[in-house]
C-alpha positions in Angstrom: -8.3 -13.4 3.8 -4.8 -12.5 4.7 -2.3 -14.8 6.6 0.5 -12.6 8.2 3.5 -13.7 10.2 5.7 -10.9 11.6 8.6 -10.3 13.9 8.9 -6.7 15.2 12.2 -5.4 16.6 12.7 -6.9 20.1 9.5 -9.0 20.0 8.6 -12.6 19.3 7.3 -14.0 16.0 3.6 -14.0 15.8 1.2 -15.3 13.1 -2.4 -14.2 12.5 -5.2 -14.7 10.0 -7.3 -11.7 9.0 -10.3 -11.1 6.8 -11.0 -8.3 4.4 -13.0 -5.3 5.6 -13.8 -1.6 4.8 -11.0 0.9 5.2 -12.6 2.7 8.2 -12.9 -0.7 10.1 -9.3 -1.9 9.4 -6.5 -2.9 11.8 -4.1 -3.9 9.1 -3.4 -2.1 5.8 -1.5 -3.5 2.9 -0.6 -1.6 -0.1 1.7 -1.9 -3.2 3.9 0.8 -4.7 0.7 1.8 -6.7 -2.9 0.7 -6.8 -5.5 0.2 -4.0 -5.2 -0.2 -0.4 -6.2 -3.6 1.0 -7.8 -3.4 4.5 -8.1 -6.2 7.1 -9.4 -6.8 10.6 -10.6 -9.5 13.0 -7.2 -10.9 13.6 -7.0 -14.5 14.9 -3.8 -16.3 16.1 -2.8 -19.2 14.0 0.0 -21.7 14.6 3.2 -20.8 12.7 3.1 -24.2 11.0 -0.4 -23.3 9.6 1.0 -20.3 8.0 3.8 -22.0 6.2 1.5 -24.7 4.8 1.0 -23.9 1.1 3.4 -21.0 1.1 4.9 -20.1 -2.4 2.9 -22.6 -4.5 2.1 -20.2 -7.5 4.3 -20.6 -10.5 6.1 -17.6 -11.8 5.5 -17.4 -15.5 7.5 -14.3 -16.9 11.2 -14.8 -16.4 12.8 -11.7 -18.0 16.3 -11.1 -16.6 17.7 -7.5 -16.2 21.4 -7.5 -16.8 24.0 -5.1 -15.7 24.2 -3.2 -18.9 20.6 -2.6 -19.3 20.1 -1.4 -15.8 23.2 1.0 -16.0 21.7 2.3 -19.2 18.5 3.2 -17.3 20.5 4.8 -14.6 22.5 6.9 -17.3 19.1 8.1 -18.6 17.9 9.0 -15.2 21.2 11.0 -14.4 20.8 12.9 -17.7 17.3 13.9 -16.9 18.3 15.1 -13.4 21.2 17.0 -14.8 18.8 18.8 -17.1 16.8 19.7 -13.9 13.7 17.7 -14.9 13.7 16.2 -11.4 15.9 15.9 -8.3 16.1 12.2 -7.6 14.5 9.0 -8.8 14.6 5.5 -7.3 15.1 2.8 -9.9 14.5 -0.8 -9.0 14.8 -4.2 -10.6 13.7 -7.7 -10.0 15.9 -10.9 -10.1 14.3 -14.4 -10.4 16.3 -17.3 -8.8 14.9 -20.1 -10.9 14.7 -23.6 -9.3 15.6 -22.3 -5.8 14.8 -25.2 -3.3 14.4 -23.4 0.0 12.7 -23.7 3.3 10.4 -20.6 3.7 10.0 -21.2 7.4 13.8 -21.5 8.2 14.5 -18.6 5.9 12.2 -16.4 7.9 14.0 -17.4 11.1 17.4 -16.7 9.5 16.1 -13.2 8.4 14.9 -12.5 11.9 18.5 -13.2 13.2 20.3 -11.3 10.6 18.0 -8.3 10.5 17.4 -8.0 14.3 16.9 -4.2 14.1 14.2 -4.4 11.4 10.7 -5.7 10.9 10.7 -9.3 9.4 7.5 -10.2 7.6 5.8 -12.7 5.4 2.2 -12.8 4.2 0.2 -14.7 1.7 -2.9 -13.5 0.0 -5.0 -15.1 -2.9 -4.5 -12.0 -5.2 -1.3 -10.4 -4.0 0.7 -13.6 -3.6 3.1 -14.9 -1.1 5.8 -12.5 0.1 8.6 -12.3 2.7 11.1 -9.6 3.6 13.1 -7.8 6.2 12.4 -4.0 6.2 14.7 -1.5 7.9 12.3 1.4 7.1 9.5 2.7 9.3 7.0 4.7 7.2 5.1 6.0 10.2 4.7 5.0 13.9 2.9 6.2 17.0 5.0 7.5 19.9 4.3 8.8 23.3 4.5 12.3 22.1 2.9 12.0 18.7 4.1 10.3 15.6 7.5 9.8 13.7 8.7 8.9 10.3 12.1 7.6 9.2 14.2 9.3 6.6 16.3 6.4 5.4 18.5 6.7 2.3 22.0 6.3 1.0 23.5 2.8 1.0 27.0 1.3 1.4 28.5 -2.0 2.7 28.7 -2.1 6.4 32.1 -1.1 7.7 33.7 -1.4 11.1 35.4 1.9 10.6 33.8 5.3 11.2 34.0 6.6 7.5 32.4 9.7 6.5 29.5 9.4 4.0 29.9 10.8 0.5 28.0 13.9 -0.9 25.9 11.7 -3.1 24.5 9.8 -0.3 24.1 12.9 1.9 22.2 14.7 -0.9 20.1 11.6 -1.6 19.0 11.4 2.1 18.4 15.1 2.4 15.8 14.9 -0.3 13.9 12.4 1.8 14.1 14.3 5.0 12.8 17.6 3.5 9.9 15.9 1.9 8.9 14.1 5.0 9.0 17.3 7.0 6.8 19.0 4.4 4.3 16.3 4.4 4.0 16.0 8.2 3.7 19.9 8.3 0.6 19.7 6.3 -1.2 17.9 9.3 -0.2 20.5 11.8 1.9 20.2 15.0 5.6 21.0 15.8 7.9 19.1 13.6 11.5 18.2 14.9 14.3 16.1 13.4 16.8 13.8 15.2 20.6 14.0 14.5 21.6 12.1 11.4 23.3 8.8 12.0 24.4 5.5 10.4 21.9 2.7 10.6 23.0 -0.8 10.1 20.7 -3.2 8.0 22.3 -6.7 7.7 25.4 -6.4 5.5 24.7 -2.8 4.4 24.1 0.5 6.2 22.1 3.7 5.6 21.8 7.3 6.7 18.9 7.7 9.1 17.2 10.7 10.5 13.9 10.5 12.5 11.3 13.1 11.7 8.8 13.6 14.6 5.4 15.5 14.9 3.8 16.3 18.3 0.4 16.1 16.7 -1.3 13.3 18.7 -4.5 13.4 16.7 -3.1 12.6 13.3 -5.4 10.9 10.9 -3.3 7.9 10.5 -4.6 6.7 7.2 -4.4 10.1 5.5 -0.9 10.6 6.9 0.1 7.2 5.4 -1.1 8.0 2.1 0.3 11.5 2.1 3.8 10.1 2.9 3.6 7.2 0.4 5.6 7.0 -1.7 8.5 8.8 0.0 11.6 9.9 -1.9 13.3 7.0 -0.4 11.5 4.7 -2.7 10.2 6.9 -5.5 12.0 10.3 -5.9 11.3 13.9 -5.9 9.3 15.7 -7.2 7.0 12.8 -6.7 4.9 13.1 -9.9 8.0 13.4 -12.2 9.8 10.5 -10.4 6.7 8.2 -10.9 6.6 9.2 -14.5 10.3 8.3 -14.9 9.9 5.0 -13.0 7.0 4.0 -15.3 9.1 4.8 -18.4 12.4 3.2 -17.3 11.6 0.2 -15.1 9.1 -1.4 -17.4 7.9 -4.0 -14.8 5.4 -4.2 -12.1 6.9 -3.7 -8.6 3.8 -5.2 -7.1 4.0 -5.1 -3.3 7.7 -4.1 -3.3 8.1 -0.5 -1.8 4.4 -0.5 -0.8 3.7 -0.5 3.0 2.2 -2.7 5.7 0.5 -0.8 8.5 -0.3 -2.5 11.8 -3.0 -0.4 13.6 -4.8 -2.5 16.2 -2.9 -0.9 19.2 -0.2 1.7 18.3 0.4 2.4 14.7 3.5 0.8 13.2 3.8 1.0 9.5 6.8 -0.2 7.5 7.9 0.2 3.9 8.1 -3.2 2.1 11.8 -3.4 1.4 14.3 -6.1 1.1 11.4 -8.1 -0.4 11.1 -11.3 -2.2 8.0 -13.1 -3.7 8.0 -16.9 -3.4 7.0 -19.2 -6.1 6.9 -22.9 -6.8 9.6 -22.6 -9.4 11.8 -20.1 -7.6 12.2 -16.9 -5.6 11.9 -13.4 -7.1 13.9 -10.7 -5.5 13.5 -6.9 -5.7 16.0 -4.1 -5.1 16.5 -0.5 -6.1 18.6 2.6 -5.4 18.3 6.3 -5.3 19.7 8.1 -8.5 20.9 11.7 -8.2 22.9 13.9 -10.5 26.2 12.4 -9.0 25.2 8.7 -9.4 27.6 6.3 -11.2 25.8 3.6 -13.2 28.1 0.8 -12.2 27.9 1.7 -8.5 24.1 1.8 -8.6 24.1 -1.6 -10.2 26.4 -2.9 -7.5 24.1 -1.4 -4.8 21.2 -3.5 -6.0 23.5 -6.5 -6.1 24.4 -6.0 -2.5 20.8 -5.9 -1.4 19.7 -8.9 -3.4 22.7 -10.9 -2.1 21.8 -10.1 1.5 18.5 -11.8 0.9 20.0 -14.7 -1.0 22.6 -15.2 1.7 19.7 -15.6 4.0 18.0 -18.4 2.1 18.0 -21.8 3.9 17.8 -24.9 1.7 15.2 -27.5 2.2 
């Protein structure tokens, strides 16, 4: 059984309860960065108060903190590998456990909905996967009136009121993502087009965004999702080598972070599970990462993860 509460951009908060099913019968898919796809259907509306009852009761056991020095060392190793042309880009992430956090999950969800109005705010609880909450700015794949579109979202900086040009590092990072999404969607046929690149605000930070669209209206949605996942925005490129480096350097399980949630009951809307936190009885576990290229500066990459974690921490509402 999966309990899910979600606020899509421009829509009201809704809470539902779903049961596990076979993949071909699913209306909701949930998947971590790696591992199996969890499929659900037979959605039943539940009161929001029912959803929050018992949320975050599991105790987190393994509290291992990643400090600035160790993360920057991992970034340096990744940069060296990229400069040797072993790969083009890798996304390195880390977790941060806020032990003893006394927070209201329900009020925090509402706060996230206000702060991240352009994104999809989600929370779910599952007996195996645990209790998660987040505010994702990234669409993995969604149905449109003319076919499907995927979001190339990469490059991060603090939000600015000024129209400042993006640096070459961020431009290159996002370009890798755009090219890979184009290539993946081409495999399914149809005409592929891209939007103009622009800046997308996501709470206190902003990113480079390009929409990649296909006019193929008969896309096999599950196959397309699995082909796109993981995109270079959350893994790297080439994918196989980036995965190997993530396994070698991160040395922790991302679990649901950078996986995806796909809503399929009407029109497909699938998001990447970013800006994520896992709630526990003894605290909150935050996840954040950044794209590493040949031009990455380790200290700046550490700061980027700090910005992303702080954006979530600042949204926490005390009990």
